[in-house]
C-alpha positions in Angstrom: -157.8 165.7 82.6 -158.5 167.6 86.1 -155.4 170.2 87.9 -155.9 168.9 91.2 -155.6 165.2 89.8 -152.4 165.2 88.6 -148.7 166.4 89.7 -146.3 168.5 88.7 -144.8 165.9 86.3 -147.6 165.6 84.2 -148.3 169.6 84.5 -144.9 170.0 83.0 -145.4 167.7 80.4 -149.2 168.5 79.6 -148.2 172.6 79.2 -145.5 170.6 76.3 -148.5 170.5 74.5 -150.8 172.4 75.2 -151.8 175.8 76.6 -154.8 175.7 77.2 -157.0 175.7 80.1 -160.5 175.9 81.3 -161.6 177.2 84.4 -165.2 176.3 85.8 -167.0 179.1 88.3 -170.3 178.8 89.8 -172.4 180.1 93.6 -173.2 179.5 96.0 -177.5 180.8 96.4 -179.9 180.2 96.9 -182.6 178.5 93.8 -185.7 178.7 95.4 -187.1 175.8 97.4 -186.4 173.3 94.9 -183.0 174.0 93.4 -179.5 173.7 95.9 -177.1 176.2 96.7 -174.8 175.1 94.2 -176.6 174.9 91.0 -174.9 177.7 89.7 -171.1 176.0 90.6 -172.6 172.2 89.7 -173.9 173.1 86.6 -170.8 174.8 85.7 -168.7 172.4 87.0 -170.5 169.2 84.6 -170.5 171.8 81.7 -166.0 172.3 82.1 -165.2 169.1 83.3 -167.1 167.3 80.7 -165.5 170.0 77.7 -162.5 168.9 79.3 -163.0 165.0 78.5 -163.8 165.2 75.0 -161.1 167.9 74.0 -158.5 166.5 76.5 -157.6 170.0 78.1 -157.2 170.7 81.9 -159.7 171.8 84.2 -158.4 174.2 86.8 -160.7 173.5 90.2 -163.8 176.0 90.6 -164.3 178.3 92.1 -167.8 178.1 93.6 -168.9 181.2 95.7 -168.9 184.0 93.6 -171.1 187.7 93.5 -174.1 187.1 94.7 -174.3 191.4 96.5 -177.7 191.2 94.7 -180.9 189.6 95.0 -180.4 186.6 96.2 -178.1 188.1 98.9 -180.9 188.0 101.6 -182.2 184.7 100.9 -180.8 182.2 104.1 -177.6 179.6 102.8 -176.1 182.7 100.3 -172.5 183.1 100.2 -171.1 186.1 97.9 -167.6 187.6 97.8 -167.7 191.7 96.8 -167.0 192.1 93.3 -163.3 193.6 94.6 -162.9 190.4 96.0 -163.8 188.1 93.3 -161.6 189.9 91.0 -158.6 190.7 92.6 -158.9 186.5 93.4 -159.6 186.3 89.2 -156.9 187.6 88.3 -154.4 186.0 91.5 -155.6 182.8 89.9 -155.3 183.8 86.1 -151.2 184.9 87.2 -151.2 181.4 88.6 -151.5 179.8 85.6 -149.4 182.0 83.5 -146.5 181.5 85.8 -146.7 178.2 84.9 -147.2 178.7 80.8 -150.4 178.5 80.5 -151.7 181.0 77.5 -154.9 180.1 76.7 -158.2 180.5 79.7 -161.6 179.4 78.5 -164.3 180.4 81.6 -167.3 178.3 81.2 -169.9 180.5 83.5 -172.1 179.4 85.5 -173.5 182.6 87.2 -174.5 186.2 86.1 -172.7 188.6 89.0 -169.6 187.0 87.6 -169.6 188.4 84.7 -168.5 191.7 85.5 -165.7 190.8 87.6 -164.4 188.1 85.2 -164.3 191.1 82.3 -162.1 193.4 84.8 -159.7 191.1 85.6 -159.1 189.8 82.5 -159.0 193.3 81.3 -155.6 194.4 84.2 -153.9 191.4 83.8 -154.1 191.2 80.2 -151.6 194.5 80.0 -148.7 192.7 81.4 -150.1 188.7 79.8 -147.9 187.8 77.0 -149.4 186.1 73.8 -152.7 184.8 75.8 -156.3 185.1 74.9 -159.4 184.7 76.8 -162.9 183.5 76.9 -166.0 184.0 78.9 -168.8 181.7 78.5 -172.2 181.8 79.9 -173.9 179.3 79.4 -178.0 180.0 80.1 -177.0 183.1 77.6 -176.3 181.5 74.7 -177.3 182.3 72.0 -176.9 178.6 69.8 -179.9 177.3 73.2 -182.6 179.7 72.5 -184.5 176.7 69.7 -184.6 175.2 73.0 -186.4 177.3 76.1 -187.1 181.4 75.9 -185.9 182.2 79.0 -182.9 182.6 81.1 -185.1 183.2 84.5 -182.5 182.9 87.6 -184.3 179.2 88.7 -186.4 179.0 85.9 -186.5 176.2 83.4 -183.7 176.0 81.8 -181.7 175.3 85.0 -184.3 172.8 86.8 -183.7 171.0 83.7 -180.3 170.8 83.4 -180.2 169.9 87.4 -182.7 167.0 86.4 -180.4 165.9 84.2 -177.1 165.9 85.8 -178.3 165.8 89.3 -181.6 164.7 90.2 -181.4 163.4 93.7 -180.5 167.1 94.8 -184.6 168.6 93.3 -188.0 168.8 95.4 -189.9 168.2 92.5 -192.6 168.5 95.0 -191.9 172.1 95.6 -192.0 173.3 91.4 -193.8 176.5 91.3 -194.0 179.7 89.0 -193.8 182.7 89.5 -193.7 185.7 86.9 -192.1 189.1 88.9 -190.1 190.2 86.5 -186.7 192.7 88.0 -186.8 197.0 86.8 -184.3 197.5 84.2 -182.4 199.5 86.3 -180.0 199.0 89.5 -181.4 199.4 92.6 -180.4 198.7 96.4 -180.4 196.0 97.8 -183.5 197.0 100.7 -185.4 197.7 97.3 -185.1 194.9 95.1 -186.0 192.8 97.7 -189.8 194.0 97.1 -189.8 192.4 92.8 -188.1 189.2 94.4 -190.3 186.6 94.4 -190.9 184.5 98.0 -189.1 181.5 97.0 -186.5 183.3 94.9 -187.9 183.0 90.9 -187.2 185.5 89.4 -189.5 185.6 86.2 -190.0 182.1 85.0 -191.6 178.6 85.6 -190.2 175.7 86.9 -191.4 173.3 84.2 -188.8 171.6 83.1 -188.1 168.3 81.9 -184.3 165.4 82.5 -184.5 165.4 79.1 -184.0 169.0 77.8 -181.4 169.3 80.5 -179.7 167.2 78.6 -180.4 169.1 75.1 -179.6 172.1 76.8 -176.3 170.6 78.3 -175.2 168.9 74.9 -175.5 172.0 73.5 -173.3 174.0 75.4 -170.5 171.8 75.7 -170.7 172.0 71.8 -170.4 176.4 72.0 -168.0 175.2 75.2 -165.3 173.6 72.2 -166.0 175.9 69.8 -164.8 178.4 71.7 -161.6 176.4 72.3 -160.6 175.6 69.3 -161.1 178.7 67.9 -159.0 180.3 70.6 -155.9 177.8 69.9 -156.0 178.3 66.5 -156.3 181.6 66.5 -159.4 182.3 64.9 
């Protein structure tokens, strides 16, 4: 069930049965010459919609612009909210859902730069929200996926594979490449970090993926999210 397609009456009826909502959040940012700017958003939204479909859970509108004020910001097409703005946006988003009666909030996150703002927003609202639960899952970081691929590099094998499975027409396979340049293990200013990123924006990974791997990543991610959702609702 998509919140955008529901009527007020349908929302009221849903809340009489359940208090859970799924929130997809992604980004609009460079993903090499081969993948679209919406990769993080497309993957998060697709996973969220499937989890919602299989569990009968409402899926809220996708937040499609994230915090990209780091590695990818210098690339054309990348859009970004500041960490502060994104945190406030998420806070207001959660407050709107809470005032209606939602109490369990599951974020399906597709972008690493969103993790800190999501956490800050949750920390802020949890002080006043009563009997509420929050969970944030970033699919590419799930330990349950480590047996399928061994690197979570930006625009790399994992994202290539899941996009080949979900949106093959948006993937330019003729532009695949392999570039391994690791970022330093500390934060540096944007002008310096640009020296650590490859020309096409790939970070320490190969693009040798497949739709078959993408399907496995997709299905296993869904299973993990469903497990998280069940724990939230049943209090374990």
